[in-house]
Every structure is written in structure tokens, then in C-alpha cells.
Backbone as a printed PyTorch tensor [residue, N CA C, xyz], in Angstrom:
tensor([[[-25.1950,  32.5750, -61.3310],
         [-25.3400,  31.6350, -62.4010],
         [-23.9850,  31.6800, -63.1550]],

        [[-23.0360,  32.2820, -62.7590],
         [-21.7090,  32.3630, -63.6070],
         [-21.2190,  31.1210, -63.3800]],

        [[-21.3850,  30.2710, -62.5270],
         [-20.7560,  28.8080, -62.4510],
         [-21.4510,  28.0260, -63.4750]],

        [[-22.5870,  28.2050, -64.0800],
         [-23.2760,  27.2420, -64.7860],
         [-22.8670,  27.4140, -66.3820]],

        [[-22.9860,  26.4460, -67.2530],
         [-22.7610,  26.4970, -68.5830],
         [-23.7430,  27.3850, -69.2260]],

        [[-23.3630,  28.1010, -70.3870],
         [-24.3130,  28.9100, -71.0860],
         [-25.3870,  28.1250, -72.0430]],

        [[-26.3860,  28.5420, -72.2900],
         [-27.2690,  27.9760, -73.3240],
         [-27.5260,  26.4540, -72.9840]],

        [[-27.9060,  26.0990, -71.6850],
         [-27.9000,  24.9430, -71.1370],
         [-29.1950,  24.7640, -70.5350]],

        [[-29.9640,  23.5660, -70.7440],
         [-31.1290,  23.2330, -69.9890],
         [-30.7110,  22.5990, -68.5310]],

        [[-31.2740,  23.1840, -67.3920],
         [-30.9970,  22.6860, -66.2150],
         [-32.4010,  22.1590, -65.3990]],

        [[-32.2050,  21.2280, -64.5100],
         [-33.3200,  20.9230, -63.8150],
         [-32.7980,  21.0830, -62.3030]],

        [[-33.8460,  21.3810, -61.3930],
         [-33.5440,  21.3630, -59.8760],
         [-34.4510,  20.3500, -59.2990]],

        [[-33.8000,  19.4460, -58.5420],
         [-34.4700,  18.3480, -57.7540],
         [-34.0980,  18.2670, -56.3950]],

        [[-34.8800,  17.8710, -55.3690],
         [-34.5460,  17.5370, -53.9100],
         [-34.3880,  16.0620, -53.8050]],

        [[-33.4240,  15.6140, -53.3070],
         [-33.3500,  14.0740, -53.0420],
         [-33.7450,  13.8450, -51.5540]],

        [[-34.7620,  13.2580, -51.2820],
         [-35.3750,  13.1530, -49.9160],
         [-35.7210,  11.8280, -49.6590]],

        [[-35.9260,  11.5640, -48.5020],
         [-36.5580,  10.2540, -47.8310],
         [-37.5630,  10.6460, -46.7640]],

        [[-38.7280,   9.8540, -46.8510],
         [-39.5740,   9.9180, -45.6490],
         [-39.2720,   8.6960, -44.7360]],

        [[-38.9530,   9.0010, -43.4160],
         [-38.5190,   7.9150, -42.5760],
         [-39.7420,   7.0230, -42.2560]],

        [[-39.6690,   5.7730, -41.7690],
         [-40.7600,   4.8570, -41.5560],
         [-41.6610,   5.3750, -40.6930]],

        [[-41.5010,   6.1440, -39.8700],
         [-42.5700,   6.7880, -38.9750],
         [-43.0910,   8.1650, -39.3520]],

        [[-42.8220,   8.6550, -40.5530],
         [-43.1520,  10.0140, -40.9880],
         [-44.6420,  10.1570, -40.9790]],

        [[-45.0670,  11.3040, -40.4710],
         [-46.5780,  11.5830, -40.3890],
         [-46.7390,  13.0200, -40.6670]],

        [[-48.0530,  13.2770, -41.0850],
         [-48.3540,  14.6600, -41.3770],
         [-48.2580,  15.0070, -42.8240]],

        [[-48.2220,  14.1930, -43.7310],
         [-47.9720,  14.4000, -45.0680],
         [-49.2900,  14.4080, -46.0690]],

        [[-50.3950,  14.3070, -45.3160],
         [-51.5300,  14.1170, -46.0780],
         [-51.8930,  15.3110, -47.0210]],

        [[-51.3630,  16.4220, -46.5390],
         [-51.6650,  17.6730, -47.2850],
         [-50.3480,  17.8800, -48.3340]],

        [[-50.5410,  18.4420, -49.5190],
         [-49.4820,  18.5490, -50.4890],
         [-48.4980,  19.6670, -49.9070]],

        [[-47.2470,  19.4790, -50.4220],
         [-46.2810,  20.5870, -50.0910],
         [-45.9740,  21.2790, -51.3980]],

        [[-45.3580,  22.5870, -51.2940],
         [-45.1780,  23.3690, -52.6280],
         [-43.6260,  23.4500, -52.9000]],

        [[-43.4680,  23.3280, -54.0880],
         [-41.9860,  23.3320, -54.8460],
         [-42.0870,  24.6770, -55.5190]],

        [[-41.1100,  25.5350, -55.4850],
         [-41.0390,  26.6940, -56.1620],
         [-39.7370,  26.9790, -56.7840]],

        [[-39.7260,  27.4810, -58.0850],
         [-38.4460,  27.8500, -58.6290],
         [-38.5360,  29.2960, -59.0820]],

        [[-37.6760,  30.1570, -58.6810],
         [-37.8190,  31.5180, -59.1540],
         [-36.5120,  31.9500, -59.9140]],

        [[-36.7260,  32.5180, -61.1950],
         [-35.9320,  32.8090, -62.1520],
         [-35.4320,  34.1650, -62.2710]],

        [[-34.2900,  34.5060, -62.7070],
         [-33.6910,  35.7810, -62.8340],
         [-34.7830,  36.8890, -63.3730]],

        [[-35.4950,  36.3970, -64.4310],
         [-36.4170,  37.2210, -65.1330],
         [-37.6710,  37.6330, -64.4580]],

        [[-37.8080,  36.9350, -63.2640],
         [-39.1070,  37.3420, -62.6200],
         [-40.1010,  36.0830, -62.6420]],

        [[-39.7720,  35.1460, -63.5300],
         [-40.7910,  34.1980, -63.6640],
         [-40.5040,  32.9820, -62.3720]],

        [[-41.8950,  32.8060, -61.8560],
         [-41.9510,  31.7920, -60.6250],
         [-42.6440,  30.6840, -61.1370]],

        [[-42.1240,  29.4790, -61.1290],
         [-42.5610,  28.2400, -61.3070],
         [-42.9680,  27.4890, -60.1910]],

        [[-44.1270,  27.3000, -59.9870],
         [-44.5520,  26.5600, -58.6670],
         [-45.5880,  25.4640, -58.8170]],

        [[-45.4130,  24.3290, -58.1640],
         [-46.3020,  23.1800, -58.1820],
         [-46.3480,  22.5570, -56.7610]],

        [[-47.4990,  21.8750, -56.7140],
         [-47.7050,  21.0810, -55.4700],
         [-47.4150,  19.6600, -55.6910]],

        [[-46.9530,  18.9380, -54.6310],
         [-46.7480,  17.5400, -55.0710],
         [-47.3140,  16.6730, -53.3750]],

        [[-47.8380,  15.6840, -53.5100],
         [-48.2360,  14.9500, -52.3120],
         [-47.2670,  13.8710, -52.0810]],

        [[-46.8550,  13.9630, -50.7310],
         [-45.6270,  12.8860, -50.3100],
         [-46.5990,  11.6070, -49.4730]],

        [[-47.7590,  11.8880, -49.3930],
         [-48.6830,  10.9480, -48.6570],
         [-48.5050,   9.4250, -49.0950]],

        [[-48.6410,   9.1710, -50.3860],
         [-48.4280,   7.8650, -51.0570],
         [-46.8550,   7.5590, -51.3420]],

        [[-46.0170,   8.3290, -51.1890],
         [-44.6270,   7.9740, -51.3910],
         [-44.0740,   7.0600, -50.5300]],

        [[-43.0160,   6.0910, -51.1730],
         [-42.4400,   5.0730, -50.1970],
         [-41.8520,   5.6300, -48.9700]],

        [[-41.9430,   4.9760, -47.8140],
         [-41.1670,   5.4730, -46.8840],
         [-39.9500,   4.4490, -46.7430]],

        [[-38.7300,   5.2410, -46.3950],
         [-37.5220,   4.4820, -46.1090],
         [-36.6920,   4.5480, -47.3630]],

        [[-37.2900,   5.0230, -48.6060],
         [-36.3030,   5.2240, -49.8780],
         [-36.1350,   6.5600, -50.1320]],

        [[-35.0650,   6.7280, -50.8520],
         [-34.6050,   7.8810, -51.4450],
         [-35.5160,   8.2510, -52.6590]],

        [[-36.0680,   9.3130, -52.8200],
         [-36.7960,   9.7930, -54.0150],
         [-36.4520,  11.1270, -54.2490]],

        [[-36.6590,  11.3930, -55.6270],
         [-36.3170,  12.9310, -56.1130],
         [-37.5670,  13.5520, -56.1110]],

        [[-37.5220,  14.7390, -55.7180],
         [-38.7200,  15.6480, -56.0980],
         [-38.3880,  16.8350, -57.1000]],

        [[-38.9710,  16.8030, -58.2610],
         [-38.4930,  17.7840, -59.4050],
         [-39.1670,  19.0960, -59.0270]],

        [[-38.3630,  20.1610, -58.8130],
         [-38.8140,  21.5130, -58.6880],
         [-39.1340,  22.1570, -60.0190]],

        [[-38.2980,  22.0020, -60.8450],
         [-38.5330,  22.4950, -62.2320],
         [-37.3820,  22.7320, -62.9970]],

        [[-37.5010,  23.3360, -64.3000],
         [-36.4260,  23.3270, -65.3330],
         [-36.2130,  24.8160, -65.5740]],

        [[-34.8960,  25.1260, -66.0020],
         [-34.6820,  26.4860, -66.5570],
         [-33.5680,  26.4050, -67.6210]],

        [[-33.5590,  27.4390, -68.4780],
         [-32.3690,  27.3510, -69.3640],
         [-31.6370,  28.5980, -69.2800]],

        [[-30.1840,  28.4750, -69.1580],
         [-29.2950,  29.4580, -68.7500],
         [-29.1350,  30.2950, -70.3600]],

        [[-28.8270,  31.7260, -70.2820],
         [-28.7560,  32.3880, -71.4280],
         [-27.4060,  32.3190, -72.3170]],

        [[-27.0860,  33.0730, -73.2370],
         [-25.8160,  33.1110, -73.9010],
         [-24.8400,  33.6670, -73.1020]],

        [[-23.5410,  33.3080, -73.3060],
         [-22.3260,  33.8180, -72.6350],
         [-22.4430,  35.1620, -72.8510]],

        [[-22.2080,  36.0140, -71.5820],
         [-21.9760,  37.3550, -71.5700],
         [-23.2680,  38.2060, -71.2720]],

        [[-24.3930,  37.3520, -70.9760],
         [-25.7230,  38.0870, -70.8440],
         [-25.8330,  38.4560, -69.4800]],

        [[-24.9690,  39.1300, -68.7190],
         [-25.0290,  39.2720, -67.4420],
         [-25.5070,  38.4140, -66.4280]],

        [[-25.0290,  37.0900, -66.6660],
         [-25.5070,  36.1510, -65.9810],
         [-24.7040,  35.9160, -64.6650]],

        [[-23.5840,  36.8220, -64.4580],
         [-22.8330,  36.5930, -63.2510],
         [-23.4530,  37.0230, -62.1390]],

        [[-24.4810,  38.0690, -62.1830],
         [-25.1450,  38.5010, -61.0720],
         [-26.4410,  37.9990, -60.7980]],

        [[-26.9010,  37.1070, -61.7000],
         [-28.2990,  36.6280, -61.5860],
         [-28.2500,  35.4840, -60.5330]],

        [[-29.3330,  35.3080, -59.9930],
         [-29.7080,  34.1190, -59.0880],
         [-31.0390,  33.4700, -59.5550]],

        [[-30.8840,  32.0910, -59.1880],
         [-31.9750,  31.1330, -59.4080],
         [-32.3110,  30.7160, -57.8070]],

        [[-33.3860,  30.7930, -57.3920],
         [-33.8660,  30.4370, -56.1490],
         [-35.0000,  29.3310, -56.1680]],

        [[-34.8190,  28.2960, -55.2240],
         [-35.6650,  27.2270, -55.0620],
         [-36.0320,  26.8660, -53.8690]],

        [[-37.1750,  26.4210, -53.4240],
         [-37.5450,  26.0470, -52.2200],
         [-38.7620,  24.9970, -52.0690]],

        [[-38.8400,  24.5510, -50.8700],
         [-39.7020,  23.4880, -50.5850],
         [-40.4720,  24.0910, -49.3160]],

        [[-42.0180,  24.2500, -49.3760],
         [-42.5720,  24.6910, -48.1950],
         [-43.8940,  24.2490, -48.1750]],

        [[-44.6470,  24.4020, -46.9300],
         [-46.1010,  24.1230, -46.7640],
         [-46.3520,  25.2490, -45.5420]],

        [[-47.4400,  26.1830, -45.8110],
         [-47.7000,  27.1360, -44.8370],
         [-48.9230,  26.7480, -44.1160]],

        [[-49.4260,  25.4890, -44.1020],
         [-50.5780,  25.2540, -43.0330],
         [-50.2120,  24.9900, -41.6010]],

        [[-51.0820,  24.8070, -40.9840],
         [-50.7660,  24.5500, -39.5110],
         [-50.7480,  23.0660, -39.1450]],

        [[-50.7140,  22.3290, -40.1250],
         [-50.6090,  20.7740, -40.0030],
         [-49.2630,  20.2830, -39.6390]],

        [[-48.8430,  19.7240, -38.4760],
         [-47.5400,  19.4920, -38.2240],
         [-47.0380,  18.2880, -39.0120]],

        [[-45.7790,  18.2610, -39.3320],
         [-45.1500,  17.0600, -40.0880],
         [-43.7600,  16.8500, -39.4570]],

        [[-43.5430,  15.4830, -39.6800],
         [-42.2430,  15.0850, -39.3200],
         [-41.7400,  13.7660, -40.0240]],

        [[-40.4510,  13.6450, -40.1660],
         [-40.0030,  12.4340, -40.9850],
         [-39.3700,  12.6370, -42.1730]],

        [[-39.3280,  13.8530, -42.5560],
         [-38.7420,  14.1670, -43.8520],
         [-37.3010,  14.4910, -43.9330]],

        [[-36.2900,  13.7970, -44.6580],
         [-34.9020,  13.9180, -44.4480],
         [-34.3900,  14.3970, -45.9270]],

        [[-33.8120,  15.4730, -45.9590],
         [-33.3630,  16.1350, -47.2250],
         [-31.9300,  15.7490, -47.2150]],

        [[-31.5690,  15.0000, -48.2880],
         [-30.1260,  14.6470, -48.4720],
         [-29.3820,  15.7270, -49.1690]],

        [[-29.9390,  16.2240, -50.2790],
         [-29.5360,  17.2890, -51.1880],
         [-30.3910,  17.9940, -51.9090]],

        [[-29.9740,  19.1140, -52.3570],
         [-30.7720,  19.9480, -53.3130],
         [-29.6930,  19.8490, -54.6630]],

        [[-30.2700,  19.4130, -55.7390],
         [-29.3280,  19.0670, -56.8680],
         [-29.7220,  20.0830, -58.0910]],

        [[-28.7450,  20.7120, -58.6500],
         [-28.9780,  21.5080, -59.8410],
         [-27.9990,  20.8580, -60.9700]],

        [[-28.6360,  20.3100, -61.9620],
         [-27.9250,  19.4240, -62.9840],
         [-28.4600,  19.8380, -64.3470]],

        [[-27.5560,  19.5640, -65.3260],
         [-27.9470,  19.6810, -66.7330],
         [-29.0300,  18.6700, -67.0560]],

        [[-30.1610,  19.0330, -67.6630],
         [-31.2100,  18.0870, -68.0390],
         [-30.6560,  17.2480, -69.4020]],

        [[-30.6830,  15.9420, -68.9820],
         [-30.3400,  15.3030, -70.2700],
         [-31.6450,  14.9690, -71.0660]],

        [[-31.6730,  14.8790, -72.4650],
         [-32.6300,  14.6720, -73.0800],
         [-32.7910,  13.0730, -73.2230]],

        [[-33.9610,  12.6130, -73.1130],
         [-34.2590,  11.1380, -73.1140],
         [-34.9800,  10.8580, -74.6610]]])
């Protein structure tokens, strides 16, 4: 986290697209964000009704960095997208995982 600005709210998103022939997305997937303090934020999202052939963002979660000098150089933020069922899926294209400052609207 040493490359991140201190005392800043960040969001993590995946930029994904379901191909026209995508299938197997009837069951929800899990999005997980693990923070240095041990907090784990997890949510489920269904891709079944999402548009095919268009890039969409899947919001994993938000976190705030600490004050400068709070040993953030050795801390890690982990995030993942998964589904542990035996239901086969195909057609998901992940263009990028994005970690960006969250702008207030």
C-alpha cells in the first residue's frame, strides 16, 4: 500500500464483459476484498441479467488508507472474484482490475 495516497478512500472494481454466447451465469459469483486489519468484505452478484457484449464494472468494495507513516509499506489489500460451485461457466472476459480513488458525488 506504499504506492497509495494516505488518508484516501479507494474503490476496487473489475472491468468485465460477457461474450454473446456466455453461459452458466445463473448462479451468483462472489466478490471479496480483504484488508490489512483482517476485515473481509464479501458480496455476491448475479451476472445472469447483465448485458452481453458490453463492458461493465463490478464493484468489489471500498477501503480507506491510513495516515502517512502507519506501516502501510508492508500491508496488502487482496481482492478476488470466484464461484465454488460445480456449475461450469464460460464467456467472461476480464479486461482489468482497477484500484482507484473514490470520487464523492
